[in-house]
GUFI-704909 format. One record per residue (C-alpha): chain; x, y negated, z negated; residue number from 0. Coordinates in Angstrom, 2 decimals, m for minus. Example, Ala and Ser with C-alpha at 12.3 -4.5 7.8 and 13.67 -1.06 7.14 Angstrom:
<nodes>
 chain    east   north      up resi
     A   12.30    4.50   m7.80    0
     A   13.67    1.06   m7.14    1
</nodes>
This chain:
<nodes>
 chain    east   north      up resi
     A  119.88 m118.08 m137.15    0
     A  118.20 m119.15 m133.91    1
     A  115.40 m116.94 m132.56    2
     A  116.43 m114.69 m129.71    3
     A  115.36 m115.70 m126.23    4
     A  113.11 m113.61 m124.04    5
     A  116.05 m112.69 m121.85    6
     A  117.97 m111.44 m124.88    7
     A  114.97 m109.46 m126.07    8
     A  114.56 m107.99 m122.60    9
     A  118.25 m107.07 m122.34   10
     A  118.17 m105.36 m125.75   11
     A  114.91 m103.51 m125.14   12
     A  114.81  m99.77 m124.54   13
     A  111.83 m100.15 m122.21   14
     A  112.07 m100.29 m118.42   15
     A  109.42 m102.80 m117.37   16
     A  107.94 m101.93 m113.96   17
     A  106.37 m104.42 m111.57   18
     A  104.53 m103.02 m108.56   19
     A  104.02 m105.18 m105.46   20
     A  101.86 m103.89 m102.61   21
     A  100.80 m105.32  m99.27   22
     A  101.33 m105.03  m95.55   23
     A  104.74 m105.23  m93.92   24
     A  105.81 m108.85  m93.60   25
     A  103.14 m110.09  m96.03   26
     A  105.50 m111.95  m98.39   27
     A  105.93 m109.33 m101.11   28
     A  109.57 m110.24 m101.73   29
     A  108.86 m113.97 m101.74   30
     A  106.45 m113.81 m104.65   31
     A  108.86 m111.98 m106.94   32
     A  111.73 m114.34 m106.04   33
     A  111.31 m116.38 m109.23   34
     A  111.56 m113.25 m111.38   35
     A  114.80 m112.25 m109.66   36
     A  116.24 m115.73 m109.98   37
     A  115.18 m116.21 m113.60   38
     A  116.42 m112.88 m114.95   39
     A  119.35 m112.31 m112.62   40
     A  120.72 m109.22 m110.89   41
     A  121.96 m107.69 m114.14   42
     A  118.40 m107.30 m115.44   43
     A  116.40 m106.78 m112.23   44
     A  116.54 m103.93 m109.71   45
     A  114.29 m103.40 m106.70   46
     A  113.07 m100.19 m105.11   47
     A  111.94 m100.71 m101.52   48
     A  109.35  m98.09 m100.66   49
     A  110.42  m98.06  m97.00   50
     A  113.37  m95.99  m98.19   51
     A  110.87  m93.22  m98.90   52
     A  109.65  m92.90  m95.32   53
     A  109.42  m89.23  m94.44   54
     A  110.25  m89.77  m90.75   55
     A  112.57  m92.12  m88.91   56
     A  111.32  m94.50  m86.20   57
     A  111.87  m92.04  m83.33   58
     A  110.09  m89.23  m85.17   59
     A  107.11  m91.47  m85.96   60
     A  106.78  m92.40  m82.29   61
     A  106.90  m88.75  m81.28   62
     A  104.26  m87.90  m83.89   63
     A  102.12  m90.91  m82.97   64
     A  101.85  m92.22  m86.54   65
     A  102.73  m95.47  m88.30   66
     A  104.51  m95.89  m91.65   67
     A  101.17  m96.99  m93.12   68
     A   99.88  m93.42  m93.05   69
     A  100.54  m91.98  m96.54   70
     A  101.73  m88.63  m95.16   71
     A  104.51  m90.48  m93.32   72
     A  106.04  m91.21  m96.74   73
     A  107.34  m88.99  m99.52   74
     A  105.20  m90.48 m102.30   75
     A  105.77  m87.46 m104.57   76
     A  109.54  m88.02 m104.49   77
     A  108.96  m91.73 m105.08   78
     A  106.84  m91.04 m108.18   79
     A  109.43  m88.56 m109.45   80
     A  112.24  m91.10 m109.00   81
     A  110.31  m93.94 m110.64   82
     A  109.45  m91.71 m113.58   83
     A  113.09  m90.80 m114.03   84
     A  114.16  m94.44 m113.70   85
     A  111.63  m95.43 m116.38   86
     A  113.25  m92.82 m118.61   87
     A  116.60  m94.54 m118.05   88
     A  118.01  m91.96 m115.64   89
     A  119.79  m92.60 m112.35   90
     A  118.62  m91.11 m109.06   91
     A  120.01  m90.53 m105.58   92
     A  117.81  m92.93 m103.67   93
     A  117.20  m92.49  m99.95   94
     A  118.07  m95.40  m97.66   95
     A  116.13  m96.45  m94.54   96
     A  117.91  m98.76  m92.09   97
     A  115.41 m101.12  m90.44   98
     A  117.92 m102.20  m87.81   99
     A  118.43  m98.72  m86.38  100
     A  115.21  m97.14  m87.61  101
     A  117.18  m94.23  m89.06  102
     A  118.21  m93.00  m92.49  103
     A  121.59  m93.60  m94.05  104
     A  123.08  m91.37  m96.74  105
     A  121.34  m91.52 m100.14  106
     A  122.98  m93.77 m102.72  107
     A  123.17  m93.64 m106.52  108
     A  120.60  m95.98 m108.04  109
     A  120.35  m96.93 m111.72  110
     A  117.47  m98.69 m113.46  111
     A  117.58 m102.23 m114.76  112
     A  115.38 m103.60 m117.55  113
     A  112.99 m104.93 m114.90  114
     A  112.27 m102.56 m112.03  115
     A  110.36 m103.99 m109.05  116
     A  108.67 m101.62 m106.60  117
     A  107.79 m103.19 m103.25  118
     A  106.04 m101.50 m100.39  119
     A  102.99 m100.35  m98.51  120
     A  101.76  m97.64 m100.90  121
     A  102.80  m98.92 m104.31  122
     A   99.34  m98.28 m105.85  123
     A   98.21  m95.48 m103.53  124
     A   98.30  m92.52 m105.94  125
     A   97.19  m92.25 m109.58  126
     A  100.68  m91.07 m110.54  127
     A  102.27  m94.20 m109.08  128
     A   99.68  m96.50 m110.67  129
     A  100.27  m94.92 m114.07  130
     A  103.97  m95.83 m113.88  131
     A  103.35  m99.57 m113.43  132
     A  103.25 m102.18 m116.19  133
     A  102.19 m105.04 m113.93  134
     A  100.77 m105.01 m110.42  135
     A  100.49 m107.57 m107.63  136
     A   98.85 m107.33 m104.20  137
     A   99.89 m109.89 m101.57  138
     A   97.09 m110.59  m99.11  139
     A   97.82 m113.21  m96.42  140
     A   95.14 m114.16  m93.92  141
     A   95.57 m112.49  m90.50  142
     A   96.81 m115.73  m88.90  143
     A   99.48 m116.20  m91.57  144
     A  100.47 m112.54  m91.44  145
     A  100.94 m112.80  m87.68  146
     A  103.11 m115.91  m88.07  147
     A  105.28 m114.33  m90.78  148
     A  105.71 m110.98  m89.09  149
     A  106.71 m112.58  m85.81  150
     A  109.25 m114.73  m87.61  151
     A  110.72 m111.85  m89.63  152
     A  110.82 m109.13  m86.98  153
     A  112.10 m111.38  m84.19  154
     A  114.70 m113.29  m86.20  155
     A  115.93 m110.62  m88.58  156
     A  115.12 m107.29  m86.97  157
     A  115.72 m108.08  m83.30  158
     A  112.27 m107.29  m81.90  159
     A  110.69 m109.00  m78.90  160
     A  107.45 m110.95  m79.41  161
     A  105.43 m108.51  m77.32  162
     A  106.74 m105.57  m79.36  163
     A  105.75 m107.21  m82.64  164
     A  102.23 m108.07  m81.46  165
     A  101.69 m104.59  m80.01  166
     A  102.86 m102.99  m83.25  167
     A  100.53 m105.17  m85.32  168
     A   97.57 m104.13  m83.15  169
     A   98.50 m100.46  m83.50  170
     A   98.91 m100.73  m87.27  171
     A   95.69 m102.62  m88.03  172
     A   93.36  m99.58  m88.42  173
     A   95.86  m97.90  m90.76  174
     A   96.23 m101.10  m92.77  175
     A   92.47 m101.37  m93.25  176
     A   92.18  m97.68  m94.14  177
     A   95.19  m97.14  m96.40  178
     A   96.73 m100.42  m97.56  179
     A   93.93 m102.95  m98.05  180
     A   91.91 m100.70 m100.44  181
     A   94.83 m100.74 m102.91  182
     A   93.96 m104.36 m103.70  183
     A   91.29 m103.21 m106.15  184
     A   93.97 m101.79 m108.45  185
     A   96.05 m104.97 m108.77  186
     A   96.24 m107.11 m111.89  187
     A   96.85 m110.12 m109.66  188
     A   96.14 m110.82 m106.00  189
     A   97.77 m113.59 m103.99  190
     A   95.90 m114.79 m100.92  191
     A   97.68 m117.08  m98.46  192
     A   95.97 m119.17  m95.77  193
     A   97.04 m122.01  m93.50  194
     A   96.94 m125.35  m95.29  195
     A   93.64 m127.14  m95.53  196
     A   95.57 m130.25  m94.49  197
     A   95.92 m128.81  m91.00  198
     A   97.62 m125.97  m89.17  199
     A  100.41 m128.33  m88.08  200
     A  101.32 m128.84  m91.76  201
     A  101.75 m125.09  m92.09  202
     A  103.77 m124.72  m88.90  203
     A  106.00 m127.77  m89.35  204
     A  106.43 m127.87  m93.15  205
     A  105.74 m124.29  m94.29  206
     A  102.84 m125.53  m96.44  207
     A  100.09 m123.05  m97.25  208
     A   96.91 m122.82  m99.27  209
     A   97.59 m120.19 m101.92  210
     A   95.05 m118.59 m104.25  211
     A   96.11 m116.58 m107.29  212
     A   93.41 m114.16 m108.47  213
     A   94.01 m112.79 m111.98  214
     A   92.36 m110.45 m114.39  215
     A   91.55 m112.27 m117.65  216
     A   94.29 m112.35 m120.28  217
     A   93.70 m110.47 m123.50  218
     A   95.81 m113.08 m125.25  219
     A   98.45 m115.68 m124.49  220
     A  101.77 m115.41 m126.24  221
     A  103.02 m118.43 m128.13  222
     A  106.58 m118.06 m126.85  223
     A  105.88 m119.49 m123.39  224
     A  102.88 m121.68 m122.69  225
     A  101.62 m122.37 m119.18  226
     A  102.04 m126.14 m118.90  227
     A  101.18 m128.25 m115.86  228
     A  101.28 m132.01 m116.42  229
     A   97.94 m133.39 m115.28  230
     A   99.20 m136.93 m115.74  231
     A  101.91 m136.33 m113.16  232
     A   99.39 m134.80 m110.77  233
     A   97.19 m137.87 m111.11  234
     A  100.03 m140.26 m110.29  235
     A  100.05 m141.61 m106.76  236
     A  102.29 m139.38 m104.65  237
     A  103.45 m139.55 m101.07  238
     A  102.46 m135.90 m100.55  239
     A   98.88 m134.55 m100.74  240
     A   98.14 m131.77 m103.21  241
     A   94.96 m130.06 m104.40  242
     A   94.33 m127.71 m107.30  243
     A   91.05 m125.93 m108.03  244
     A   89.85 m123.23 m110.40  245
     A   86.87 m120.91 m110.36  246
     A   85.67 m117.61 m111.78  247
     A   84.81 m115.28 m108.95  248
     A   84.31 m111.64 m108.00  249
     A   86.90 m109.76 m105.99  250
     A   86.55 m106.06 m105.23  251
     A   83.65 m105.89 m107.73  252
     A   85.85 m107.29 m110.51  253
     A   85.49 m110.58 m112.33  254
     A   88.66 m112.59 m111.82  255
     A   89.91 m116.13 m112.27  256
     A   91.08 m117.90 m109.12  257
     A   93.54 m120.79 m109.03  258
     A   93.90 m122.34 m105.57  259
     A   96.74 m124.71 m104.71  260
     A   97.45 m126.48 m101.44  261
     A  100.08 m128.96 m100.34  262
     A  103.22 m130.10 m102.16  263
     A  103.34 m130.96 m105.87  264
     A  105.80 m133.32 m107.56  265
     A  108.39 m131.29 m109.42  266
     A  107.80 m133.39 m112.51  267
     A  104.29 m131.94 m112.85  268
     A  105.64 m128.47 m113.65  269
     A  108.96 m129.54 m115.20  270
     A  107.85 m128.56 m118.71  271
     A  106.87 m125.07 m117.60  272
     A  110.14 m124.60 m115.71  273
     A  112.18 m125.85 m118.68  274
     A  110.31 m123.64 m121.15  275
     A  110.86 m120.56 m119.02  276
     A  114.46 m121.65 m118.53  277
     A  115.10 m121.95 m122.28  278
     A  113.50 m118.60 m123.02  279
     A  115.41 m116.80 m120.28  280
     A  118.75 m118.65 m120.45  281
     A  118.08 m119.89 m116.91  282
     A  117.87 m123.52 m117.96  283
     A  115.76 m125.50 m115.52  284
     A  115.05 m122.39 m113.40  285
     A  117.58 m122.81 m110.63  286
     A  115.12 m121.89 m107.89  287
     A  113.43 m125.23 m108.52  288
     A  116.31 m127.50 m109.46  289
     A  117.13 m130.66 m107.53  290
     A  113.77 m130.64 m105.76  291
     A  111.42 m133.62 m105.50  292
     A  108.42 m131.49 m104.53  293
     A  107.39 m127.84 m104.67  294
     A  105.02 m126.16 m102.25  295
     A  101.83 m124.49 m103.47  296
     A  103.47 m121.11 m102.93  297
     A  106.45 m122.03 m105.09  298
     A  104.20 m123.25 m107.90  299
     A  102.32 m119.93 m107.73  300
     A  105.67 m118.09 m107.94  301
     A  106.35 m119.89 m111.21  302
     A  102.85 m119.23 m112.58  303
     A  103.26 m115.58 m111.64  304
     A  106.61 m115.44 m113.46  305
     A  104.87 m116.87 m116.53  306
     A  102.15 m114.23 m116.27  307
     A  104.69 m111.41 m115.98  308
     A  106.66 m112.67 m118.99  309
     A  103.41 m112.91 m120.94  310
     A  102.61 m109.33 m119.98  311
     A  105.97 m108.11 m121.24  312
     A  105.42 m109.74 m124.63  313
     A  101.97 m108.16 m124.94  314
     A  103.27 m104.75 m123.93  315
     A  106.19 m104.76 m126.37  316
     A  104.34 m106.29 m129.32  317
     A  102.52 m103.10 m130.26  318
     A   99.26 m104.48 m128.94  319
     A   99.40 m102.85 m125.53  320
     A   95.99 m101.35 m124.85  321
     A   96.73  m98.87 m122.10  322
     A   98.45  m98.12 m118.80  323
     A   98.34 m100.74 m116.09  324
     A   95.73  m99.07 m113.95  325
     A   93.19  m97.73 m116.45  326
     A   90.62 m100.35 m115.47  327
     A   90.68 m101.93 m118.93  328
     A   91.77 m105.52 m119.19  329
     A   95.12 m106.44 m120.58  330
     A   97.57 m109.31 m120.75  331
</nodes>
């Protein structure tokens, strides 16, 4: 009998595995969990967007003179209650916030999947929320990158004018620094995004960034899925520049490893990792990366992050889990 794949083990598990992603609006939170969604599929992954738990609509916030970044502008107690119930396998009536109109729609029934992703501004803000998370990620783009992304998103997808977006960013900055940025200290992993070291034009024209993945040390690596990057392929002459560096550093008074990637990497260099994850998850080849000659630094980090999350699930379910995600002790 063949051994069961990770995806089969996940589907048959009684545990709801929770991934918390925090960061500013427009910081790329959804992008860096894209590989997890693609690998596991919509039948095993569900996402809770914390904007749905705003306490006030857009008009009410303007009248009150507050931004969504202020914790009291959000019903974090209801959020924690709903996540707790979802982790217990229950369904909830989830509120719905419509970004186009800035108003609330009627609540909808929402059922948990085996992987539950929480994305928003205050994902780690309270101890009760942190205690519900099995894995945590903070996305931390440089101000220049954040400005570029937020302009692109809010103008193209939400219908704002450039002047409105820039004015809102200026208004929100003090609240970001007070309420959102400090949550970074609670994250298992932090992703920092900067314009490419190969030049700002490379970032603007090709969407190439310098991406650093900060990680707490692993307790152990599972044998099911190894993290394999083919150094030989990296060393081969390529028509696209790429750099990779590693260091041990301190971030928020914590010792963390830091992998920095920049440029575009030949797909062949991470083919083994993609195939291994594909075999284990029944997503052969990992469709996000199929039929591509090169991958950007950000896409490689997505795949490394997916590997780290899978590794975490194995550690948690093997009976060797050493505590809740946010206790301050190190884990896989």
